N, C-alpha and C positions, 0 to 999 in steps of 0.2 A: 754428686751422683746419688740417686736413690734407687735401691734395689726393690723388686716386687716379689713378694712371697705370700704365703697364707699360713696361718696357724690353725691346724685341724686337731680336734680332740674327740675322744669318745668318753665313756663313763670311767675309764681307768687310765688313760694315757693321752699324750699329745705329741704332735710332730710339726716341725716347720717344713713346709713344702716349698721347694725352690728349684729352679731349673739348673741343670748341670752347667750350662753356660755361665750363669751368674756365680756359681760356686767357683768355677775356673777363673773368672774375672778377679776374684779376691785371693787367688793363689792357693786354693784347696782342690782336692780331688776325692774320688771315692775311697782311695787308700787312707784318707784322714779320718774316716768314720767307721764306727763299729758295726758288727753284724746285726745290731739291734735297729739299724735304720734300713730303709727300703728304697727301691727305685722302680720306675715304670716308664715305658715309652708311650707317649700319646702323640699322634700325628707327626711322627718323626722326631719329636723332641723328648729328651730324657729329663725326667723329674725325679728329684730326691725327696724323700720324706724322712727328715732327720729327727730321731727320737729327741724329746725335749730336754732331757737331762744332760748327759755328757756331750753328745754330738751337736745338739742345738746350741748349747753353751759355747762350744768351740767355734761354731759358725758366728755367733753373735760377738764373741771376743775379737775375731778377725775383722768383722765389719767395723766395729768400734775402733780398732787399731788402725784401720785404713782411713778413718775419718768419713765413713760412708753412713748412709741412713737406709733403713729398710721399712717398707710398708707391709704390715702383717695383719690384714683383716682376719677375724676369727670365725671359724665354723665349728659347731658342735654336731657330731653325727650320731648321738644317742648311745645305745648300748655297746655297739662294736663298729668301728670305722672300717670302711672298705680298704683303707691303707693296709690293714693287716693281711690282705690277700696279695699285696704286691710282693715282688721278689726281694730277697735280702740283698742289700748293697754289697755284701761280701762277694757276690758273684762277679762284681766289677773290679775287685781287688787284683792288683798285678802281682800275684804270688810267684815266687821264684821256685822253679822245680829243678833241683840239682841234677836229677837223672837226665832230663832233656836239655839242660844247659851245658852239658859236657864238663861240669865242674867236678864230677866224681864218676867213679865207675858205675855202670848200670847195675841194679840189683839183679842177682842171678839165683835161680832155684838151686837148692842143694843137690849135689850130684850123688 
């Protein structure tokens, strides 16, 4: 199987842009990536822009480990990529909130 993505860069950084569906297919999720990566929804489909260093490397290691290939045509967007305006992928993380999970007493104001 061959995955389809895109490598997008500007003058100071780069990202691997890939759909959330493809990320899930290889067994990863938003929780596996740092707040330095981004996401955006286009036409009902979620796209991840994974920063090229740690998150992009994690994606590529998983793809190789699964014996898959990925097509990554490159696009250079000049001084500053529009990806920088996307939302942080951290917004998709499944944070555990102890107060609302009933695992601890709710925080109370001093009396």
